[in-house]
C-alpha positions as CSV (number, residue, x, y, z in Angstrom):
1,X,91.3,132.8,179.6
2,X,93.7,135.5,178.4
3,X,96.6,134.0,176.4
4,X,100.3,134.6,177.1
5,X,101.0,138.2,176.0
6,X,103.6,139.7,173.7
7,X,105.6,142.2,175.8
8,X,107.2,144.0,172.9
9,X,106.5,147.7,173.4
10,X,106.3,150.4,170.7
11,X,106.9,154.2,171.2
12,X,103.9,156.2,172.2
13,X,103.2,159.7,171.0
14,X,99.8,160.7,172.3
15,X,97.1,159.3,174.6
16,X,95.3,157.6,171.6
17,X,98.5,155.6,171.0
18,X,98.5,154.7,174.6
19,X,95.0,153.1,174.4
20,X,96.1,151.0,171.4
21,X,99.3,149.9,173.2
22,X,97.3,148.5,176.1
23,X,94.9,146.8,173.6
24,X,97.9,145.3,171.8
25,X,99.2,143.9,175.1
26,X,95.8,142.1,175.5
27,X,96.2,140.7,171.9
28,X,93.2,142.6,170.7
29,X,93.5,142.5,166.9
30,X,90.6,144.8,165.8
31,X,88.7,147.8,166.8
32,X,85.2,148.1,165.3
33,X,83.6,151.5,164.7
34,X,82.5,154.4,162.5
35,X,84.7,157.5,162.0
36,X,83.7,161.1,162.9
37,X,85.2,164.4,163.8
38,X,85.8,164.0,167.5
39,X,87.1,160.4,167.3
40,X,89.6,161.3,164.6
41,X,92.6,161.3,166.9
42,X,91.9,157.6,167.7
43,X,91.6,156.8,164.0
44,X,95.0,158.6,163.4
45,X,96.5,156.3,166.1
46,X,94.8,153.2,164.5
47,X,96.4,154.1,161.2
48,X,99.8,154.2,162.9
49,X,99.0,151.0,164.8
50,X,98.1,149.0,161.7
51,X,101.3,150.0,160.0
52,X,103.3,148.5,162.9
53,X,101.3,145.3,163.2
54,X,99.0,146.4,166.1
55,X,95.2,146.6,166.3
56,X,93.5,147.8,163.2
57,X,90.1,149.3,162.5
58,X,87.1,147.6,160.9
59,X,84.6,150.1,159.6
60,X,80.9,149.3,160.1
61,X,78.0,151.0,158.4
62,X,76.2,151.8,161.7
63,X,77.5,152.1,165.2
64,X,75.1,149.5,166.7
65,X,76.3,147.0,164.2
66,X,79.9,147.8,165.2
67,X,79.0,146.9,168.8
68,X,77.5,143.6,167.6
69,X,80.7,143.0,165.6
70,X,82.8,143.5,168.7
71,X,80.4,141.1,170.5
72,X,80.9,138.4,167.8
73,X,84.6,138.9,167.8
74,X,84.8,138.3,171.5
75,X,82.6,135.2,171.4
76,X,84.9,133.7,168.7
77,X,88.2,134.5,170.2
78,X,87.6,134.8,174.0
79,X,89.3,138.2,173.9
80,X,88.1,141.6,174.6
81,X,85.8,143.1,172.0
82,X,86.4,146.8,171.3
83,X,84.1,149.4,169.7
84,X,84.5,153.1,169.2
85,X,82.3,155.9,168.0
86,X,82.4,159.7,167.7
87,X,80.4,161.9,170.1
88,X,76.7,162.7,170.0
89,X,74.6,160.4,167.8
90,X,77.6,158.2,167.2
91,X,77.6,157.3,170.9
92,X,73.8,156.9,171.2
93,X,73.7,154.7,168.2
94,X,75.9,152.2,170.2
95,X,73.4,151.7,173.1
96,X,71.5,148.7,171.9
97,X,74.6,146.8,171.0
98,X,76.2,147.6,174.4
99,X,73.0,146.7,176.3
100,X,72.9,143.3,174.5
101,X,76.6,142.7,175.5
102,X,75.7,143.6,179.0
103,X,72.9,141.1,179.4
104,X,74.9,138.4,177.7
105,X,78.1,139.1,179.8
106,X,80.3,139.8,176.8
107,X,83.5,141.7,177.7
108,X,83.7,144.9,175.7
109,X,85.5,148.2,175.8
110,X,83.3,151.0,174.5
111,X,85.3,154.2,173.6
112,X,83.3,157.3,172.7
113,X,84.7,160.7,171.9
114,X,83.5,164.0,173.4
115,X,83.9,167.5,171.9
116,X,87.0,169.2,173.3
117,X,86.8,170.1,177.0
118,X,86.8,173.9,176.4
119,X,83.6,173.4,174.2
120,X,81.6,171.7,176.9
121,X,78.2,173.4,177.3
122,X,78.8,175.9,174.5
123,X,76.4,174.3,172.0
124,X,79.3,172.8,169.9
125,X,78.2,170.3,167.2
126,X,77.3,166.9,168.7
127,X,78.1,168.0,172.3
128,X,77.3,165.1,174.5
129,X,78.9,166.2,177.7
130,X,77.1,166.4,181.1
131,X,75.9,169.8,180.1
132,X,74.1,168.6,177.0
133,X,72.9,165.1,176.0
134,X,74.9,163.3,178.7
135,X,76.1,160.1,177.0
136,X,78.0,159.0,180.2
137,X,74.7,159.1,182.0
138,X,73.0,157.2,179.1
139,X,75.5,154.3,179.4
140,X,75.3,154.1,183.1
141,X,72.8,151.2,183.4
142,X,74.2,149.0,180.7
143,X,77.9,149.0,181.6
144,X,80.0,147.6,184.5
145,X,82.3,150.7,184.5
146,X,81.4,154.1,183.0
147,X,83.4,157.3,183.2
148,X,84.3,160.6,181.5
149,X,88.0,161.5,181.3
150,X,88.1,165.2,182.3
151,X,91.8,165.5,182.5
152,X,94.6,163.8,180.5
153,X,96.3,162.5,183.6
154,X,93.1,160.5,184.5
155,X,93.1,158.6,181.2
156,X,95.7,155.8,181.9
157,X,94.3,154.8,185.4
158,X,90.7,154.9,184.2
159,X,91.6,152.9,181.1
160,X,93.2,150.2,183.3
161,X,90.2,150.2,185.6
162,X,87.9,149.8,182.7
163,X,89.9,146.9,181.2
164,X,90.0,145.1,184.5
165,X,86.2,145.5,185.0
166,X,85.5,144.2,181.5
167,X,87.5,141.0,181.9
168,X,86.8,140.1,185.6
169,X,83.8,137.9,186.3
170,X,81.0,138.7,185.7
171,X,82.4,140.0,182.4
172,X,80.6,142.7,180.6
173,X,81.0,146.0,178.7
174,X,82.7,149.1,180.1
175,X,82.5,152.7,178.7
176,X,85.1,155.4,178.7
177,X,84.3,158.8,177.2
178,X,87.3,160.9,176.1
179,X,87.3,164.5,174.9
180,X,89.1,164.9,171.5
181,X,91.7,167.2,172.9
182,X,92.7,164.6,175.5
183,X,93.0,161.9,172.8
184,X,95.5,164.0,170.9
185,X,97.4,165.3,173.9
186,X,101.0,164.2,174.2
187,X,101.6,161.2,176.6
188,X,105.0,162.4,177.7
189,X,106.6,158.9,177.9
190,X,107.7,156.5,175.2
191,X,106.4,153.5,177.1
192,X,103.3,152.8,179.1
193,X,103.5,152.9,182.9
194,X,102.0,149.4,183.4
195,X,102.2,146.0,182.0
196,X,98.6,145.0,182.3
197,X,98.7,141.2,181.5
198,X,99.0,140.2,185.1
199,X,96.1,142.4,186.1
200,X,93.7,140.5,183.8
201,X,94.1,137.1,185.5
202,X,90.8,135.8,186.9
203,X,90.8,135.7,190.7
204,X,88.9,132.8,192.2
205,X,86.2,133.6,194.7
206,X,85.3,130.0,195.3
207,X,82.9,129.2,198.2
208,X,84.9,126.3,199.6
209,X,82.2,125.3,202.1
210,X,79.5,125.3,199.4
211,X,81.7,123.2,197.1
212,X,82.1,120.6,199.9
213,X,78.3,120.5,200.4
214,X,77.9,120.0,196.6
215,X,80.4,117.1,196.6
216,X,78.6,115.4,199.5
217,X,75.3,115.8,197.8
218,X,76.6,114.3,194.5
219,X,78.3,111.4,196.3
220,X,75.1,110.5,198.2
221,X,72.7,110.7,195.3
222,X,72.1,108.3,192.4
223,X,69.7,110.0,190.1
224,X,71.2,113.3,188.9
225,X,70.3,115.6,186.0
226,X,72.7,118.3,184.6
227,X,71.5,121.7,183.1
228,X,73.9,123.5,180.9
229,X,73.5,127.3,180.7
230,X,75.0,130.1,178.7
231,X,78.1,130.7,181.0
232,X,79.8,127.3,180.6
233,X,82.5,128.3,178.2
234,X,85.3,127.4,180.6
235,X,84.0,124.0,181.5
236,X,82.0,122.5,178.6
237,X,84.4,119.5,178.3
238,X,84.4,118.9,182.1
239,X,80.6,119.0,182.3
240,X,80.3,116.5,179.6
241,X,82.8,114.2,181.3
242,X,80.8,114.7,184.6
243,X,77.6,113.7,182.9
244,X,79.3,110.5,181.7
245,X,80.8,109.7,185.1
246,X,77.4,110.1,186.8
247,X,75.5,108.5,183.9
248,X,73.4,111.7,184.2
249,X,71.2,112.8,181.4
250,X,71.7,116.5,180.6
251,X,69.7,119.3,179.0
252,X,70.5,122.8,178.0
253,X,68.8,126.2,177.9
254,X,68.3,127.8,174.5
255,X,71.6,129.8,174.9
256,X,73.4,126.8,176.5
257,X,73.0,124.8,173.3
258,X,76.3,126.3,172.3
259,X,78.1,124.2,175.0
260,X,76.7,120.8,174.3
261,X,77.1,118.0,171.7
262,X,73.4,117.6,170.7
263,X,74.3,114.1,169.3
264,X,75.6,112.9,172.7
265,X,73.6,109.8,173.9
266,X,73.0,111.4,177.3
267,X,71.6,114.7,175.9
268,X,67.9,115.2,176.2
269,X,67.4,118.4,174.4
270,X,66.6,122.0,175.2
271,X,64.5,122.9,178.2
272,X,62.7,126.3,178.0
273,X,61.9,128.5,175.1
274,X,61.1,126.4,171.9
275,X,62.4,123.4,173.8
276,X,61.8,119.7,173.4
277,X,59.3,117.3,174.8
278,X,62.1,114.9,175.9
279,X,63.6,117.6,178.2
280,X,60.2,118.4,179.7
281,X,59.5,114.7,180.3
282,X,62.9,114.3,181.9
283,X,62.1,116.8,184.6
284,X,58.7,115.2,185.3
285,X,60.6,112.0,186.6
286,X,59.9,111.8,190.4
287,X,63.0,109.8,190.9
288,X,65.3,112.8,190.3
289,X,67.3,113.6,193.4
290,X,69.5,116.4,192.2
291,X,69.6,118.9,189.4
292,X,73.0,120.5,188.9
293,X,72.5,123.8,187.0
294,X,75.8,125.1,185.6
295,X,76.5,128.7,184.4
296,X,72.9,129.9,184.1
297,X,70.5,132.4,185.6
298,X,67.1,131.0,186.5
299,X,65.1,132.7,183.8
300,X,61.7,132.4,182.1
301,X,63.3,131.3,178.8
302,X,65.3,128.5,180.6
303,X,65.2,126.4,183.7
304,X,63.0,128.9,185.5
305,X,60.0,127.2,184.1
306,X,60.4,124.3,186.6
307,X,58.1,124.2,189.7
308,X,59.0,126.1,192.8
309,X,59.2,122.9,194.7
310,X,61.9,121.4,192.3
311,X,63.8,124.7,192.2
312,X,63.9,125.0,196.0
313,X,64.5,121.4,197.0
314,X,66.4,119.7,194.1
315,X,68.4,122.3,192.3
316,X,72.0,123.2,193.0
317,X,72.9,126.4,191.3
318,X,76.6,126.6,190.3
319,X,77.9,129.8,188.8
320,X,81.0,132.0,188.7
321,X,79.2,135.1,189.8
322,X,77.0,135.7,192.9
323,X,75.0,138.1,190.7
324,X,73.3,135.1,189.1
325,X,72.1,134.0,192.6
326,X,70.8,137.4,193.7
327,X,68.6,137.8,190.6
328,X,66.9,134.4,191.1
329,X,67.5,133.0,194.6
330,X,65.5,129.8,194.5
331,X,67.8,126.8,195.0
332,X,68.6,124.1,197.5
333,X,72.3,125.2,197.4
334,X,74.2,128.0,195.7
335,X,77.8,127.3,194.7
336,X,80.1,130.1,193.5
337,X,83.4,129.6,191.8
338,X,85.1,128.8,188.5
339,X,83.0,126.2,186.8
340,X,86.0,124.2,185.4
341,X,87.6,124.0,188.9
342,X,84.3,122.9,190.5
343,X,83.7,120.3,187.8
344,X,87.3,119.0,188.1
345,X,86.9,118.6,191.9
346,X,83.7,116.6,191.4
347,X,85.3,114.4,188.8
348,X,88.3,113.7,191.1
349,X,86.0,112.7,193.9
350,X,83.9,110.5,191.7
351,X,87.0,108.7,190.4
352,X,88.1,108.1,194.0
353,X,84.6,106.6,194.7
354,X,84.3,104.5,191.5
355,X,85.9,101.4,193.0
356,X,83.0,101.1,195.5
357,X,80.0,102.5,193.7
358,X,78.6,103.5,190.3
359,X,75.9,105.9,189.4
360,X,73.0,104.0,187.8
361,X,71.3,107.1,186.5
362,X,67.7,107.6,185.4
363,X,65.9,105.3,183.0
364,X,64.6,107.8,180.4
365,X,62.9,106.8,177.3
366,X,63.9,108.9,174.3
367,X,63.0,108.9,170.7
368,X,65.4,110.8,168.5
369,X,64.3,111.2,164.9
370,X,66.4,110.2,161.9
371,X,68.0,113.7,161.8
372,X,69.3,113.5,165.4
373,X,66.7,116.0,166.7
374,X,64.4,115.8,169.7
375,X,61.1,116.7,168.1
376,X,58.2,114.5,168.4
377,X,58.7,111.6,166.1
378,X,55.6,112.6,164.1
379,X,57.4,115.8,163.0
380,X,60.1,113.8,161.1
381,X,58.0,114.0,157.9
382,X,57.9,117.8,157.9
383,X,61.7,118.0,158.5
384,X,62.1,115.9,155.3
385,X,59.3,117.6,153.3
386,X,59.8,118.7,149.7
387,X,56.7,120.9,149.8
388,X,56.8,124.5,148.6
389,X,56.9,127.1,150.0
390,X,59.8,125.6,152.0
391,X,59.0,124.4,155.5
392,X,61.3,126.1,158.1
393,X,61.8,122.7,159.7
394,X,63.1,121.4,156.3
395,X,65.5,124.3,156.2
396,X,66.8,123.6,159.7
397,X,67.1,119.9,158.9
398,X,69.2,120.9,155.8
399,X,71.6,122.9,158.0
400,X,71.8,120.2,160.6
401,X,72.9,117.6,158.0
402,X,74.8,119.5,155.3
403,X,76.8,122.2,157.0
404,X,80.5,121.5,157.9
405,X,81.0,120.4,161.5
406,X,83.1,123.5,162.3
407,X,80.5,125.9,161.1
408,X,79.9,129.0,163.3
409,X,76.2,129.9,163.6
410,X,74.7,133.3,164.7
411,X,70.9,133.0,165.1
412,X,68.9,136.2,165.1
413,X,65.9,137.3,167.3
414,X,62.4,136.4,166.3
415,X,61.0,133.1,164.7
416,X,64.6,132.2,163.7
417,X,65.2,131.6,167.5
418,X,62.3,129.1,167.7
419,X,63.1,127.2,164.5
420,X,66.8,126.9,165.2
421,X,66.4,126.1,168.9
422,X,64.1,123.3,168.2
423,X,65.2,121.8,164.9
424,X,68.9,122.9,164.2
425,X,71.3,120.4,165.8
426,X,75.1,120.4,166.0
427,X,77.6,118.1,167.3
428,X,80.0,120.8,168.5
429,X,80.1,121.7,172.2
430,X,82.8,124.4,171.9
431,X,80.5,127.5,171.5
432,X,80.1,127.6,167.7
433,X,76.3,127.9,167.9
434,X,75.5,131.5,169.1
435,X,72.3,133.2,170.1
436,X,71.7,136.4,172.0
437,X,68.5,135.9,173.9
438,X,69.3,138.0,176.9
439,X,68.3,141.3,175.5
440,X,66.8,139.9,172.3
441,X,68.2,142.5,169.9
442,X,67.0,142.2,166.3
443,X,69.9,142.3,163.7
444,X,72.5,141.2,166.3
445,X,73.4,138.2,164.2
446,X,74.5,140.2,161.1
447,X,77.1,142.2,163.0
448,X,78.1,139.2,165.3
449,X,78.8,136.9,162.3
450,X,80.9,139.5,160.7
451,X,82.9,140.0,163.9
452,X,83.4,136.3,164.2
453,X,84.4,135.9,160.6
454,X,86.9,138.8,160.8
455,X,88.6,136.8,163.6
456,X,88.4,133.4,161.9
457,X,87.9,133.9,158.2
458,X,89.1,130.3,157.5
459,X,86.1,128.8,159.3
460,X,82.5,128.5,157.8
461,X,80.2,131.2,159.1
462,X,76.4,131.0,158.9
463,X,73.9,133.7,159.8
464,X,70.2,132.7,160.2
465,X,67.9,135.7,160.3
466,X,64.3,136.7,159.5
467,X,63.5,139.2,156.7
468,X,62.3,141.8,159.3
469,X,65.6,141.9,161.1
470,X,67.5,141.8,157.9
471,X,65.8,144.9,156.7
472,X,67.2,146.6,159.7
473,X,70.8,145.6,158.9
474,X,71.2,144.6,155.3
475,X,73.6,147.5,154.8
476,X,76.2,145.6,156.8
477,X,76.5,143.1,153.9
478,X,78.8,145.7,152.4
479,X,81.3,145.2,155.3
480,X,81.5,141.5,154.5
481,X,82.1,142.4,150.9
482,X,84.7,144.9,151.7
483,X,86.7,142.5,153.9
484,X,86.1,139.5,151.5
485,X,84.3,137.3,154.1
486,X,82.6,134.2,152.6
487,X,79.7,134.4,155.1
488,X,76.5,132.5,154.3
489,X,73.5,134.7,155.2
490,X,70.2,132.7,155.3
491,X,67.1,134.8,155.4
492,X,63.8,133.3,156.4
493,X,61.6,135.4,154.2
494,X,57.9,135.3,154.9
495,X,57.2,139.1,154.4
496,X,56.3,139.5,158.2
497,X,57.6,140.1,161.7
498,X,56.9,136.5,162.3
499,X,57.1,136.4,166.1
500,X,54.7,139.3,166.3
501,X,52.3,137.7,163.8
502,X,52.1,134.3,165.5
503,X,52.3,135.8,169.0
504,X,49.2,137.8,168.3
505,X,47.4,134.7,166.9
506,X,48.3,132.4,169.8
507,X,47.3,135.0,172.4
508,X,44.2,135.9,170.5
509,X,45.2,139.6,170.3
510,X,44.5,142.0,167.5
511,X,46.3,141.2,164.3
512,X,48.3,144.4,163.6
513,X,51.6,145.6,162.6
514,X,53.3,142.5,161.4
515,X,53.0,142.7,157.6
516,X,56.0,143.6,155.6
517,X,56.6,144.2,151.9
518,X,58.2,141.4,149.9
519,X,62.0,142.2,149.4
520,X,64.3,140.4,147.0
521,X,67.4,140.1,149.2
522,X,69.3,138.4,146.5
523,X,69.0,141.5,144.3
524,X,69.9,143.7,147.3
525,X,73.0,141.5,148.0
526,X,74.2,141.7,144.5
527,X,73.8,145.5,144.4
528,X,76.4,145.6,147.3
529,X,78.8,143.3,145.6
530,X,77.8,140.0,147.3
531,X,76.4,136.9,145.7
532,X,72.6,136.3,146.1
533,X,70.1,133.6,145.2
534,X,66.3,133.2,145.8
535,X,65.6,129.7,147.1
536,X,62.0,128.6,146.6
537,X,62.2,124.8,146.7
538,X,64.1,122.2,148.8
539,X,65.7,120.9,145.5
540,X,67.4,124.3,145.1
541,X,68.7,124.0,148.6
542,X,70.2,120.5,147.9
543,X,72.0,121.8,144.8
544,X,73.9,124.4,146.6
545,X,77.8,124.1,146.3
546,X,78.7,124.8,150.0
547,X,82.4,124.2,149.4
548,X,82.4,126.9,146.8
549,X,80.5,129.3,149.1
550,X,82.8,128.9,152.0
551,X,86.1,128.8,150.1
552,X,85.3,131.9,148.1
553,X,86.0,135.6,148.9
554,X,82.4,137.0,148.8
555,X,79.4,136.6,151.1
556,X,76.4,134.7,149.8
557,X,72.9,135.7,150.6
558,X,70.2,133.1,150.4
559,X,66.7,134.5,150.2
560,X,64.7,131.5,151.4
561,X,61.0,131.8,150.8
562,X,59.5,129.9,153.7
563,X,55.9,128.8,154.4
564,X,54.3,131.8,156.0
565,X,51.7,129.7,157.8
566,X,53.9,127.2,159.5
567,X,53.6,127.8,163.3
568,X,56.8,128.1,165.2
569,X,57.3,126.2,168.5
570,X,57.0,129.3,170.7
571,X,53.8,128.8,172.8
572,X,55.7,128.9,176.1
573,X,56.9,132.4,175.2
574,X,53.3,133.5,174.5
575,X,52.2,132.2,177.9
576,X,54.9,134.0,179.7
577,X,54.0,137.3,178.0
578,X,50.3,136.8,179.0
579,X,51.3,136.1,182.5
580,X,52.4,139.7,182.9
581,X,53.3,140.9,186.3
582,X,52.7,137.5,187.9
583,X,56.0,136.1,186.6
584,X,58.6,135.7,189.3
585,X,61.7,136.1,187.1
586,X,63.7,139.3,187.0
587,X,65.0,139.0,183.4
588,X,64.8,141.2,180.3
589,X,62.2,140.1,177.8
590,X,63.3,139.5,174.3
591,X,62.4,142.0,171.6
592,X,59.0,141.1,170.2
593,X,59.4,142.5,166.7
C-alpha cells in the first residue's frame, strides 16, 4: 500500500525533471540503470534530483541486472521499481528482467530513450523507433502499458497513465519510450499539473456475492485446508490468523513460502515443485471439505498438481485479480477482491460463530525433523552430515539454523530452487524469502538482492545461486562493492548447469551441454574488491563470523564446493516437462539452464 506522500514540490526545468518529480511524490528513492547518449538528459535530471534530496541513480553493469535490481527494490519496499536505459541495445538488454517482473506481478516503470524525433528512420546510431528495431513493439507482450511519446505534450499524461497501470491490481511493469529531444525539452511550468498520490489508491473490485458464498461455505464446513500463494503480501497475518481460527492446516506453493512461518504448528510444508511429503499426504485426506487457495494461479509448479476432481469440487480460488481465474478456471468458486479485506470478513464471521461452534480441523500426522523441516525423517542425517564435498542439504540446514531471523533471501533459478524450497526453512512470514519462479530467469537473484540491500542496507541479505547463473552475472558484484553493501553471496559450485544435468538423467535423455569449467569465485570476488572464501567442508561453514560479514561494508562471496552427485528433489518438474502438450496449465516454464 502506498505510504502517505510528501507534497513538497521542487521547481521543474525540463520534462526529465518532471518524471523525477512524479517519482519523488511516490517516494521512489532510486532509479536503476546504465547510462548512454540518448538517455543522458534523464541522467542530468537525476544529478539535479540527488542534490536536492530526490530520487538518485544506481548504476548497474548490465541493463538486465538493473531491471532485476528494480524488482528486488520493489519487493523489499512495496514501492514502484524504476529502471532506465538508453536506446537500441540498452533497451533490448532490459527485456528478460522486464518479462520476469511481468510474470511475477512486480510494479515497475521502465523508461527507455529513443534517438531524437527528427532522426527517426535515418539510420542514426542505435535507432530503435518503429522504422528500425522497434523496441516499443518488443516490449508489447511483457508490459501492462507500453507507449512511445511522439510529442512533448503527450509525456505528462502518458506518464501518469503508466504509473497508474503499474500500481493498480494486477500490478506489473509498464514501459514508456521517450526521444532524447523530448526529455530535454522545457516543461514550461515550475510545478507539475497533477498531484498523483490519490490516483494510486487501490480501488476495490470485490465480488460481494462470491464473498457471501465463501463465508457460507466456511461456516458450514469443518475440515478446511489453506493454500498460500505468491500474491498474499497484503494479507499474510490475516491468513495465519484464519488458519488458527479454523484449526486449518495450511501449505504454500514454492513462491508462497515467503508469506508463511514455516515453524508454525499448523504449517504442512510446500506443495508443488520440490515440495514435501507432508503436503502431498495432506491433500490425500478424503475428509477435506474445502481448500481455500489465496493469492495464487493454478500452476504446474504449485497447487495445479491436484486432481481435477479436487480442483473443481473442493477448491475456492481467492485472488485480487480476475486474470488469475481466466488463466486456470478450475474451481468450485472464484472470489475476487482484496485478500486482507476478504480474510478480515471471514475472521469477523468466525468470531461471531465461535460461541456456538468450533472447527475441529483435520487429524494430520506430521513428523518434523530436528531442523524444523518437512523432509522425510530419514533425511535428517544428510542435513547434519559432515561429509565432503558438502551436501547441499547440509548447506541449507546451516542457513536455516544460523542466519539472523531478519535475513532477506533471494534464491536463483536452477537446482538452488529445489534445495532451498525443500530444505531451507524460515520463521518469517513477511516476504523476506524471495524466489522468481514465474519466468525462471537465471541470475535474477544477484540483481534482486542488490536492489533489496540498497533499500534496506541495515538488514542481512543472502543470495543463493548456482555457479552457472553466477557466471552470467558475477560482474554485478562490483555494484555491491561500489555501494558498500555487506551482501552474502552463496554459490553452489558443482561445475555444472545442475538442473540440466539431473533433468537429463531423470528423463533418460542424452547427457549433453551441462558441463562447466571450475571457477574460483572467491578470487573473482576479490578481484572486484569484495571478500571471498572457498568453502570445502562443513567445519569451515561453522567457523564463519556472520556478525562480521553483515556488519561490514563489503560483500562476501562464499564459493561452496557441493557434492555434484547429490540428486535434487525435482522429479515432479521432470515429469511435467515430459508430459509436453498434455499439460492443462497455461503458465510459463522456468528456464532450464
